[in-house]
C-alpha positions in Angstrom: 237.8 105.9 137.8 235.4 103.0 136.8 237.1 100.9 139.0 237.1 103.4 141.8 233.4 103.8 141.6 232.8 100.1 141.8 235.6 99.3 144.4 234.1 98.1 147.6 234.6 101.1 150.2 234.4 100.9 153.7 230.9 100.1 155.0 230.7 103.7 156.4 230.7 105.6 153.1 229.1 102.5 151.0 226.8 104.2 148.9 225.3 104.4 145.5 223.4 107.3 144.1 220.5 106.4 142.1 218.7 108.5 139.8 214.7 106.6 138.6 213.0 109.3 136.0 214.6 112.2 137.5 213.9 111.4 141.5 217.4 111.1 143.2 218.2 109.1 146.0 221.4 107.9 147.9 221.1 103.9 148.9 223.1 102.5 151.2 224.8 99.4 150.2 224.4 97.6 153.4 220.7 97.5 152.8 221.0 96.1 148.8 222.9 93.5 150.3 220.1 92.0 151.9 218.5 91.4 148.6 221.1 90.1 146.5 218.7 88.8 143.7 216.8 92.5 143.0 218.3 94.7 140.4 219.9 96.8 142.9 221.5 94.2 144.5 223.2 92.6 141.3 224.5 96.1 140.7 226.7 95.6 143.6 228.5 92.7 142.0 229.1 94.3 138.6 233.4 94.3 137.5 232.5 96.2 134.1 230.5 98.9 132.4 229.2 96.6 130.2 227.3 94.4 133.1 226.6 97.6 134.4 224.3 98.7 131.6 222.8 95.6 131.2 220.8 96.2 134.6 220.7 100.3 134.3 219.6 102.6 131.6 222.6 104.6 132.0 225.6 105.0 134.1 227.9 108.2 135.4 231.4 106.8 136.6 232.2 110.2 137.4 229.4 110.6 140.1 228.8 107.1 140.7 225.2 107.7 139.8 222.9 105.0 137.8 220.2 105.8 135.8 216.9 104.3 135.5 214.0 105.3 133.2 210.7 103.7 135.0 208.3 105.6 137.4 209.6 107.8 140.2 206.3 107.2 142.1 206.8 103.7 142.2 210.3 103.9 143.0 209.0 104.9 146.4 207.7 101.9 147.0 210.9 99.9 146.2 213.0 102.1 148.6 210.4 101.1 151.5 211.2 97.4 150.4 214.7 97.6 150.7 214.2 99.4 154.5 211.4 96.9 155.7 211.8 94.0 153.4 208.0 93.9 152.4 206.4 95.3 149.6 202.7 97.0 149.2 200.3 97.4 146.3 200.9 100.9 144.7 197.7 102.9 145.2 196.2 103.8 141.7 198.6 101.6 139.8 197.3 98.9 137.7 197.7 95.3 139.2 199.5 94.4 135.9 201.8 97.3 135.9 202.5 96.5 139.4 203.5 93.0 138.4 205.8 94.0 135.5 207.5 96.9 138.1 208.4 94.4 140.7 209.8 91.9 138.0 211.8 94.4 136.7 213.1 95.4 139.9 213.5 91.6 140.6 211.4 91.7 143.9 209.6 88.3 144.3 205.8 88.1 144.9 206.4 86.1 148.2 207.6 89.6 149.8 204.4 91.3 149.5 203.2 92.1 152.7 200.0 90.0 154.1 197.7 92.9 153.9 198.2 93.1 150.2 199.1 89.4 149.1 195.7 88.3 149.1 194.4 91.1 146.9 197.2 91.0 144.5 196.3 87.2 143.8 192.9 88.0 143.5 193.1 91.0 141.1 195.6 89.0 139.4 193.2 86.0 138.3 190.2 88.3 137.5 192.7 90.4 135.3 193.4 86.7 133.7 189.7 85.8 133.2 189.2 89.1 131.7 191.7 89.3 129.2 190.8 85.6 128.3 187.3 86.6 127.9 188.5 89.7 125.9 190.9 87.2 123.5 187.9 84.4 123.1 186.3 86.2 120.3 189.5 85.8 118.0 190.5 81.9 119.1 193.4 80.4 117.1 192.6 77.0 116.2 196.5 76.1 117.0 196.9 78.4 120.0 197.3 76.4 123.6 195.5 79.1 125.1 192.2 79.0 123.2 189.4 77.8 125.2 186.3 76.9 123.0 185.4 75.9 119.6 184.1 79.3 118.0 181.9 78.2 115.5 181.3 81.8 113.8 183.0 82.6 110.9 186.2 84.7 112.3 187.9 87.5 110.6 191.1 85.7 110.0 188.8 83.0 108.1 186.7 85.6 106.0 190.1 87.2 105.1 191.7 83.5 103.4 189.1 84.1 100.7 190.6 86.9 98.9 192.1 86.0 95.7 190.5 82.5 95.5 188.0 81.2 93.0 184.3 82.5 93.4 185.4 84.6 96.8 182.3 86.2 96.8 179.9 83.7 96.6 181.8 81.3 98.8 182.2 83.7 101.4 178.4 84.4 101.8 177.6 81.0 101.7 180.3 80.0 104.5 179.1 82.8 106.9 175.4 81.5 106.6 176.4 78.2 107.4 179.2 79.0 110.2 177.3 82.0 111.5 173.6 81.5 112.2 173.4 84.7 113.7 174.5 86.8 110.6 171.1 86.6 108.8 167.4 85.2 108.7 168.6 82.7 106.0 171.5 81.5 108.2 169.0 81.4 111.0 166.9 78.5 108.9 169.7 76.8 108.0 170.6 76.3 111.4 167.3 75.7 112.4 166.8 72.8 109.6 170.1 71.3 110.3 169.1 71.2 114.2 165.8 69.8 112.8 167.1 66.8 110.9 169.9 66.1 113.7 167.0 65.5 116.2 164.9 63.3 113.5 168.0 61.1 112.9 168.3 60.5 116.4 164.6 59.8 117.1 164.6 57.6 114.0 167.8 55.6 115.5 165.8 55.4 119.3 162.7 54.3 117.7 164.6 51.6 115.7 165.8 49.8 118.7 162.3 49.0 120.0 161.1 45.6 119.1 157.4 46.7 118.1 159.0 48.4 115.0 161.2 45.3 113.7 160.3 43.6 110.9 160.7 40.0 109.4 160.7 38.7 105.8 159.2 35.1 104.9 162.0 33.4 105.8 161.7 34.9 109.7 164.7 37.0 108.8 165.1 40.3 110.3 164.6 43.2 107.8 164.9 47.3 108.1 161.7 49.1 108.3 161.0 50.8 105.3 159.6 54.2 107.2 162.9 54.2 109.2 165.0 53.2 106.3 163.6 56.2 104.6 164.1 59.0 107.1 167.6 57.3 107.6 168.6 58.0 104.0 167.0 61.6 104.0 169.2 62.6 106.8 172.0 60.6 105.5 171.6 62.5 102.4 171.0 65.7 104.0 174.3 65.7 106.2 176.0 64.2 103.1 175.1 67.3 101.0 175.5 69.8 104.3 179.4 68.4 104.7 180.5 68.5 101.2 178.7 71.9 100.6 180.9 73.2 103.6 184.0 71.6 102.4 183.4 73.1 99.0 183.0 76.8 100.4 185.5 76.3 103.1 188.4 79.0 102.8 190.9 76.1 104.0 190.0 72.7 102.9 192.7 71.2 105.2 191.9 73.0 108.2 188.2 72.2 107.8 188.9 68.5 107.3 190.8 68.9 111.0 188.5 70.8 112.9 186.9 68.5 116.0 182.8 69.4 115.0 183.6 68.5 111.4 185.6 65.1 112.1 182.0 64.1 114.0 180.1 65.4 111.1 182.1 62.8 108.7 181.9 59.7 111.3 178.4 60.4 111.5 177.8 60.0 108.0 180.4 57.2 107.6 178.7 54.3 108.7 175.7 54.5 106.4 177.7 54.0 103.5 180.0 51.5 104.9 176.9 49.6 106.2 175.3 49.8 102.6 178.7 48.3 101.1 178.9 45.7 103.5 175.1 44.7 103.2 176.0 44.7 99.4 178.8 42.2 99.8 177.0 40.0 102.0 174.1 39.9 99.2 176.9 38.0 97.4 177.1 35.0 100.1 180.9 35.0 99.5 182.2 32.9 102.1 185.0 35.2 102.8 182.7 37.4 104.2 180.8 35.5 107.3 181.6 38.1 109.7 180.1 40.8 107.5 177.0 40.9 109.8 178.9 41.5 112.9 180.6 44.2 111.1 177.6 46.1 110.2 176.0 46.2 113.6 179.3 48.0 114.8 179.2 50.5 112.2 175.2 50.8 113.0 176.4 51.8 116.5 178.5 54.3 115.1 175.5 56.6 114.4 175.5 57.6 117.7 178.2 59.9 116.8 175.0 62.1 115.3 174.4 62.8 118.7 177.5 64.7 119.3 176.1 67.0 116.1 174.1 68.9 118.5 177.2 70.6 119.8 177.0 72.9 116.6 174.0 74.6 118.0 175.0 74.0 121.6 176.8 76.3 123.7 177.0 74.1 126.5 178.4 71.1 125.1 181.1 73.0 123.3 182.0 74.3 126.7 181.9 70.8 127.6 184.3 69.6 125.3 186.7 72.7 125.7 186.7 71.7 129.1 187.6 68.5 128.9 190.3 69.3 126.5 191.7 72.0 128.9 191.4 69.6 132.1 193.6 66.9 131.3 195.5 67.2 134.3 192.6 67.5 136.7 191.3 64.5 134.8 194.4 62.4 135.2 194.8 63.5 139.4 190.9 62.2 139.2 191.8 58.7 137.8 195.0 58.7 139.7 193.3 59.0 142.8 190.5 56.8 142.2 192.8 54.2 140.8 194.5 54.2 144.5 191.6 54.1 146.1 189.8 51.4 144.4 193.2 48.9 144.5 193.4 49.5 148.2 190.0 49.1 149.1 189.3 46.0 146.9 192.4 44.5 148.8 190.7 45.3 152.5 187.1 44.2 151.9 188.6 41.2 150.1 190.4 40.0 153.2 187.5 41.2 155.4 184.8 39.4 153.4 186.6 36.1 152.3 185.7 34.1 155.3 181.8 35.1 155.2 179.8 32.5 153.2 176.8 35.1 152.8 179.4 37.7 151.1 179.8 38.0 147.5 183.2 39.7 147.9 185.3 36.3 147.3 187.6 37.5 144.8 190.0 40.4 144.1 188.3 41.5 140.8 184.8 41.5 142.6 186.6 43.8 145.0 187.4 46.1 142.2 183.9 46.3 141.1 182.5 46.8 144.2 185.0 49.6 145.6 184.6 51.5 141.9 180.7 52.0 142.3 181.4 52.7 146.1 183.8 55.2 145.6 182.2 57.0 142.6 178.8 57.1 145.0 176.9 54.9 142.5 176.3 51.8 144.4 174.1 49.3 142.5 173.5 47.0 145.7 174.7 44.1 143.7 177.4 43.3 145.4 177.6 44.7 149.1 179.7 43.8 152.3 178.2 41.3 155.2 180.5 41.5 157.9 181.2 44.3 160.5 184.3 44.7 159.5 183.4 44.8 155.8 180.9 47.3 156.3 183.1 49.7 158.3 185.6 49.4 155.2 182.7 50.3 153.1 181.6 53.5 154.9 185.1 54.7 154.8 185.5 53.5 151.1 182.4 56.0 150.2 184.0 59.1 152.5 187.3 58.8 150.9 185.3 58.8 147.4 183.3 61.7 147.7 187.0 63.1 149.0 188.6 62.0 146.0 186.3 63.1 143.4 185.3 66.3 145.0 189.0 67.8 145.1 189.5 67.7 141.0 186.3 68.2 140.1 186.2 71.6 141.8 188.6 72.7 139.2 186.9 71.0 136.5 183.7 72.9 137.5 185.0 76.1 137.6 186.8 75.8 133.8 183.5 74.5 132.9 181.5 77.9 134.2 184.5 79.8 132.7 184.1 78.3 129.2 180.5 78.3 129.1 180.2 82.3 130.3 182.7 82.9 127.4 180.9 80.8 124.6 177.4 82.8 125.8 179.2 86.0 125.3 180.6 85.0 121.8 177.1 83.6 120.7 175.9 86.9 121.7 178.2 88.9 120.0 177.6 87.2 117.0 173.8 87.8 117.3 174.0 91.5 117.7 
């Protein structure tokens, strides 16, 4: 009997009975064969009961009826699809549910009619943004969908204190260090930390000014005592803050792998390495003749302290999240610029190599000129002098504007999304 039901019949008699949530309908096989990749179209190719039950919820061989435990209201739109070849958005149905329904019935999104296609994709994008915003308050550090570094103490981190040593004390300190909006004392600690960061940055900038440089009796440059005092105080504060965070962190491994904590470590490490190198340099060891250069490099690493502002700035955190999640757009930007720079540097070289007044006489100089032209910087140190070179320069600038604008638009949209999300997180924490 089962074989007779599934055995192909004459075109005039080829029908199947479909029962969707109590709504029964007799459907012609010819209409289903027009869309063989849909669920009902695949039913016609089944040759066993097991294959049929993989596509429907129940099957009655005696009545040749296929039962589906789905919404009978939406099935009316499916029937219309088999008749017209187009699917329309269902009134009063959530766009996510609509997407799940057409996926179940095997109807591709390309079958959406033109009157509903744009609206569907717009609603899906809006829903995805809302879903991401809703989940942004519980960001997971190892999740690929995490958008920003949530600096506040999450519930998962707080739960890790259970059963550990001095759990209550460490939890209270951790919350005050990681969540400035949790209490007045937490706000005071955050303001103090931010103030020390600003003082450290100002001292670093003043240290570079010649008016504050001092020399000893041997005309050897020495550190300014006042700036050295501020340097030591700031580094000791940063060190104590870092060690305190590490001591009360619910997971030391997770803490040390955090991006902002790595920045904190890099901001204090140069001071201790510089002090060690200075102590070795005082020994006048002949094997340490390059210690002075190493010290200068380590001092330059103090610029990492500027990045400590990210702990107190939603904008900087959003910028970091944007760069992490825009690798493809940044790669496209670099690729577009590389192709354009290589092409225009060759063109400007051949256009300017015969001119005695032009400085664009080599390909490397052409690369430099093409780079500052395509990025619309335009230092003016090198420029074309011939008519052909000026035309190439005009074309180079126009192409640079287009090449930079295309991927930058996507990066800007992501930054806007991450920034709004981080603002909502900080607002919820403050409340």
